[in-house]
C-alpha positions as CSV (number, residue, x, y, z in Angstrom):
1,M,8.9,-7.2,16.7
2,G,11.9,-9.0,18.1
3,R,15.5,-8.3,17.4
4,D,15.4,-11.2,14.8
5,T,13.0,-9.3,12.5
6,V,14.5,-8.9,9.1
7,I,13.9,-5.7,7.1
8,E,13.4,-6.7,3.5
9,R,14.2,-4.2,0.7
10,K,13.2,-4.7,-2.9
11,V,14.5,-2.8,-5.9
12,F,12.2,-2.2,-9.0
13,P,13.1,-0.7,-12.3
14,A,11.1,2.1,-13.8
15,G,7.7,1.2,-15.1
16,E,7.3,-2.0,-13.1
17,N,4.1,-2.9,-11.2
18,I,4.7,-3.6,-7.6
19,F,1.1,-4.8,-7.3
20,R,-2.0,-4.6,-9.4
21,Q,-5.5,-3.4,-8.6
22,G,-7.7,-6.2,-7.4
23,S,-4.8,-8.4,-6.2
24,T,-4.6,-9.7,-2.7
25,G,-2.3,-7.7,-0.5
26,H,-0.2,-8.9,2.4
27,S,2.5,-6.2,2.4
28,A,2.7,-2.4,2.6
29,Y,5.8,-0.5,1.2
30,I,7.8,2.5,2.4
31,I,9.8,4.2,-0.4
32,Q,13.5,4.5,0.4
33,Q,14.5,5.8,-3.0
34,G,12.5,6.7,-6.1
35,S,8.8,7.2,-6.5
36,V,5.6,5.2,-7.3
37,D,2.5,6.2,-9.2
38,I,-0.8,5.0,-7.8
39,I,-3.0,4.1,-10.7
40,R,-6.7,3.3,-11.0
41,E,-7.5,0.9,-13.8
42,E,-10.9,1.6,-15.4
43,A,-13.3,-0.9,-16.8
44,D,-12.6,0.3,-20.4
45,G,-8.9,-0.5,-20.0
46,S,-7.8,3.1,-19.5
47,E,-5.7,4.2,-16.5
48,A,-5.9,7.3,-14.3
49,V,-2.9,8.3,-12.1
50,L,-4.4,9.1,-8.7
51,G,-1.2,10.3,-7.2
52,N,2.5,9.8,-6.7
53,V,4.3,8.6,-3.6
54,G,7.9,9.8,-3.0
55,V,10.7,9.0,-0.6
56,G,9.5,8.3,2.9
57,G,5.9,7.7,1.8
58,I,4.0,4.5,2.4
59,F,1.6,2.8,0.0
60,G,-0.3,-0.5,0.0
61,E,-1.4,-0.2,3.6
62,M,-5.1,-0.4,2.9
63,A,-5.0,-4.0,2.0
64,V,-2.9,-4.8,5.1
65,I,-5.3,-2.9,7.4
66,D,-8.5,-4.6,6.3
67,D,-7.4,-7.6,4.3
68,S,-9.3,-6.5,1.1
69,P,-8.2,-6.5,-2.5
70,R,-5.9,-3.8,-3.7
71,M,-7.8,-0.6,-4.7
72,A,-5.2,0.5,-7.3
73,T,-2.1,-0.5,-9.1
74,A,1.3,0.7,-7.8
75,R,3.8,1.3,-10.6
76,T,7.3,2.7,-10.3
77,A,7.7,6.1,-11.9
78,E,11.5,5.6,-11.8
79,A,13.9,3.1,-10.4
80,T,12.7,2.6,-6.9
81,T,13.8,0.9,-3.7
82,V,11.2,0.0,-1.1
83,I,11.2,-1.4,2.4
84,V,8.6,-4.2,2.7
85,V,6.3,-4.0,5.7
86,T,4.7,-7.4,6.0
87,Q,1.1,-7.9,7.3
88,Q,2.6,-9.7,10.4
89,M,4.9,-6.7,11.2
90,F,2.1,-4.2,10.6
91,L,-0.4,-6.1,12.8
92,H,2.1,-6.6,15.5
93,K,2.6,-2.8,15.7
94,L,-1.1,-2.2,15.5
95,E,-1.7,-4.6,18.4
96,Q,0.6,-2.4,20.5
97,A,-1.3,0.7,19.6
98,D,-4.1,2.2,21.6
99,P,-7.5,0.5,20.9
100,F,-8.9,3.9,19.8
101,I,-6.2,4.2,17.1
102,R,-6.9,0.7,15.9
103,G,-10.6,1.4,15.6
104,L,-10.0,4.7,13.9
105,M,-7.7,3.1,11.3
106,Q,-10.4,0.5,10.5
107,I,-13.1,3.2,10.2
108,M,-10.8,5.2,7.9
109,A,-10.1,2.2,5.7
110,N,-13.8,1.5,5.4
111,T,-14.6,5.1,4.6
112,I,-11.9,5.3,1.9
113,R,-13.1,2.0,0.3
114,S,-16.7,3.2,0.4
115,M,-15.8,6.5,-1.3
116,S,-13.8,4.7,-3.9
117,K,-16.7,2.5,-4.8
118,K,-19.0,5.5,-5.3
119,N,-16.5,7.0,-7.7
120,T,-16.3,4.0,-10.0
């Protein structure tokens, strides 16, 4: 990334969806302040909280890694400020990584998606 790269921050109130399960994803997010619940939406309309991401945590990276639909919904548990990591920024950093690391990340993404499909 060059010096002209702009870091984008977004602020969300409590209870707002940052993205929804099944949507297309072109950004990952790093939490600067607050926290986010990762929620699996079930076919019957119910929801299951899979986990909570706090300050310094990253979420939404799976869709950026393998360009697949979002596996879960991300909803703010409280007022939250995030740093947006665009797909372009992420891929640029990934291109600079060791080829082994790039391959490992793709394998991990595929494994997690495969495991998720078995649990639905």
